[in-house]
C-alpha positions in Angstrom: 0.8 2.4 11.3 -0.9 5.6 10.0 0.6 7.7 7.3 -1.2 10.8 8.6 0.2 12.7 11.8 -2.3 14.7 13.7 -1.6 17.8 16.0 -3.9 20.5 17.3 -3.4 24.1 18.4 -6.2 26.6 19.2 -8.9 24.6 17.3 -6.8 24.1 14.2 -6.2 20.4 13.5 -3.0 19.8 11.5 -2.8 16.7 9.3 0.6 15.9 8.1 1.2 13.6 5.1 3.9 11.4 6.6 5.1 8.9 4.1 8.7 10.0 3.3 9.8 6.7 1.8 7.8 7.5 -1.4 7.7 11.4 -1.1 4.1 11.3 0.1 2.9 9.8 -3.0 -0.9 9.0 -3.1 -0.9 5.3 -2.3 -4.1 3.4 -1.5 -3.0 3.4 2.2 -2.4 7.2 2.3 -5.6 8.0 0.7 -7.4 5.8 3.1 -5.6 7.2 6.2 -6.2 10.8 5.1 -9.9 10.1 4.5 -10.2 8.6 8.0 -8.4 11.6 9.5 -10.6 14.1 7.7 -13.8 12.3 8.9 -12.6 12.4 12.5 -11.7 16.2 12.3 -15.0 16.9 10.4 -17.0 15.4 13.4 -15.0 16.9 16.2 -16.7 20.1 17.6 -13.3 21.2 18.9 -12.0 21.7 15.4 -12.5 24.9 13.7 -10.3 24.4 10.7 -7.9 21.9 9.2 -4.4 22.5 8.0 -3.0 19.9 5.4 0.7 19.8 5.2 3.6 17.5 4.8 7.0 16.0 6.0 10.1 16.3 4.0 10.7 18.4 0.9 7.7 17.1 -1.1 4.1 17.8 -0.4 3.1 15.0 -2.6 4.7 13.3 -5.6 1.4 12.4 -7.1 -0.1 8.9 -7.6 2.1 6.0 -6.1 2.8 4.0 -9.3 3.5 0.9 -7.3 0.3 1.1 -5.1 -2.1 3.5 -6.8 -5.6 4.1 -5.3 -8.5 3.4 -7.5 -9.7 6.4 -9.4 -13.0 6.4 -7.5 -11.0 6.5 -4.1 -9.1 9.6 -5.1 -12.3 11.3 -6.5 -14.0 10.4 -3.2 -11.2 11.9 -1.2 -11.2 15.3 -3.2 -15.0 15.4 -2.8 -14.6 14.7 1.0 -12.3 17.7 1.4 -14.8 19.9 -0.6 -17.9 18.9 1.3 -16.2 19.0 4.8 -18.1 21.5 6.8 -14.8 23.1 8.0 -12.2 25.1 6.1 -9.3 23.0 4.8 -6.1 25.0 4.3 -3.1 23.6 2.4 0.4 24.5 3.8 3.2 23.6 1.2 6.9 24.0 1.7 8.1 21.7 -0.9 7.3 20.2 -4.3 3.9 19.1 -5.6 3.5 16.9 -8.6 0.3 15.5 -10.5 -2.1 14.0 -8.1 -0.9 16.2 -5.3 -2.1 19.3 -7.1 -5.6 17.8 -6.8 -5.4 17.9 -3.1 -4.3 21.6 -3.3 -7.2 22.4 -5.6 -9.7 20.7 -3.3 -8.6 22.8 -0.3 -10.4 26.0 0.5 -7.2 28.0 0.8 -3.7 27.0 -0.3 -0.5 28.7 0.7 3.1 27.8 -0.3 6.6 28.9 0.3 8.2 30.8 -2.7 10.6 27.9 -3.3 7.9 25.4 -3.8 7.5 23.8 -7.3 4.6 22.3 -9.2 4.1 20.2 -12.3 1.3 18.3 -14.0 3.5 15.4 -15.0 0.8 13.1 -16.1 1.2 13.7 -19.9 4.9 12.9 -19.6 4.1 9.1 -18.4 1.1 8.6 -20.9 -1.9 9.6 -18.8 -3.9 12.7 -18.2 -4.8 14.9 -15.1 -8.3 13.4 -15.2 -9.8 12.9 -11.7 -7.9 16.0 -10.3 -9.6 18.1 -13.0 -12.8 17.9 -10.9 -11.7 20.5 -8.4 -9.0 22.1 -10.6 -10.9 23.3 -13.7 -13.6 25.2 -11.7 -11.0 26.9 -9.6 -8.3 28.0 -12.0 -7.8 30.1 -15.0 -8.1 27.8 -18.0 -5.8 29.8 -20.3 -3.1 30.0 -17.6 -3.4 26.3 -16.8 -3.4 25.0 -20.3 0.4 25.4 -20.8 1.2 23.4 -17.7 -1.5 20.6 -18.3 -0.1 20.1 -21.9 3.5 20.3 -21.4 4.2 18.9 -17.9 6.7 21.8 -17.3 7.6 22.6 -13.8 6.4 26.0 -12.6 6.9 28.1 -9.4 4.6 29.6 -6.6 4.0 32.8 -8.3 2.8 31.2 -11.4 0.8 28.9 -9.2 -0.9 32.0 -7.5 -1.5 33.5 -11.0 -3.5 30.4 -12.2 -5.5 30.2 -9.1 -4.1 26.9 -7.8 -2.6 28.8 -4.8 -4.1 31.6 -2.8 -0.9 33.0 -1.7 2.8 32.4 -1.5 5.6 33.9 0.7 9.2 33.2 1.6 7.8 32.4 5.1 4.6 30.3 4.5 3.7 30.4 8.2 3.8 34.1 8.2 1.4 34.2 5.3 -0.9 31.7 7.1 -1.0 33.6 10.4 -3.7 36.1 9.6 -5.7 33.4 7.6 -5.9 31.1 10.6 -6.6 34.0 13.0 -9.4 34.9 10.8 -10.8 31.4 10.8 -10.5 31.1 14.5 -12.6 34.3 14.9 -15.3 33.0 12.6 -18.5 31.3 13.8 -18.6 27.6 13.1 -21.9 27.4 11.4 -21.2 30.6 9.4 -18.0 29.0 8.1 -19.9 25.9 7.1 -22.5 27.9 5.2 -20.0 30.3 3.6 -18.0 27.3 2.5 -21.1 25.7 0.9 -21.6 28.9 -1.2 -18.0 28.7 -2.4 -17.9 25.0 -3.4 -21.4 24.8 -5.1 -19.9 25.2 -8.6 -17.1 22.6 -7.8 -19.6 20.1 -6.6 -21.6 20.6 -9.8 -18.5 19.4 -11.7 -18.2 16.3 -9.5 -21.9 15.5 -10.0 -21.6 16.0 -13.8 -18.2 14.6 -14.6 -16.9 12.3 -11.9 -18.0 9.0 -13.5 -16.6 10.0 -16.9 -13.2 11.1 -15.5 -12.6 8.2 -13.3 -13.4 6.1 -16.3 -10.9 7.9 -18.3 -8.2 7.7 -15.7 -8.7 3.9 -15.4 -8.6 3.5 -19.2 -5.4 5.6 -19.6 -3.6 4.0 -16.7 -4.1 0.5 -18.4 -2.9 1.7 -21.8 0.2 0.7 -23.6 1.5 4.2 -23.5 1.0 4.4 -19.7 2.9 1.2 -19.3 5.7 2.5 -21.3 5.7 5.9 -19.5 5.7 4.5 -16.1 8.4 1.9 -17.0 10.5 4.8 -18.5 9.9 6.9 -15.3 11.0 4.2 -13.0 14.0 3.3 -15.2 15.0 7.0 -15.3 15.0 7.2 -19.1 13.1 9.0 -21.8 9.9 7.3 -22.9 9.7 5.9 -26.4 7.8 8.7 -27.8 10.2 11.5 -26.9 11.6 13.1 -30.1 
């Protein structure tokens, strides 16, 4: 049973994260299913662009703490989105946490409703936003992002636009996406692929330079005593031991 639902309308393939039991957390299974769906859409000449969206009120809760994907698998998924020769557009109408923000950063365009919320919660469970930094840092304002990276605070869609995490937000996200999807449908496929290649060159440089070090950092932190305490505290719905 796949965790990704697929629909198509006028050459736009919509891939829907459909794992409501864990708020679309990035489990090994979901990451694998999404990678397969992206591969299929990338090869299909009938697909001009891809919309990545979600069921329920959460786009993604981040890594599934009970069944996390290997850091290398998450890095490979993010790189796949960036290297796909077709634009990938994120459509968010709910909450996004931790690793889910890496998916947004990997997408070429990201739109959210104004009631969506975001948070880099890694520091609060004893780890760091390591792998997701590969697409995030080249595409966002470092000064604006520093506060949310370091504190784990929740922030809203307007702030996400200001940091560069989102392209746009609107009370009606589909209204905001209408002109974007219309523009993609009017664009030549080869021209889109080459234009995307221009836009993603710096991001891929970051992958080439830093992917090995950041996947190693992620693995080390997730196996640390602080991470074990942070994850246990999260699952027990209590403060971690270091909270003062």
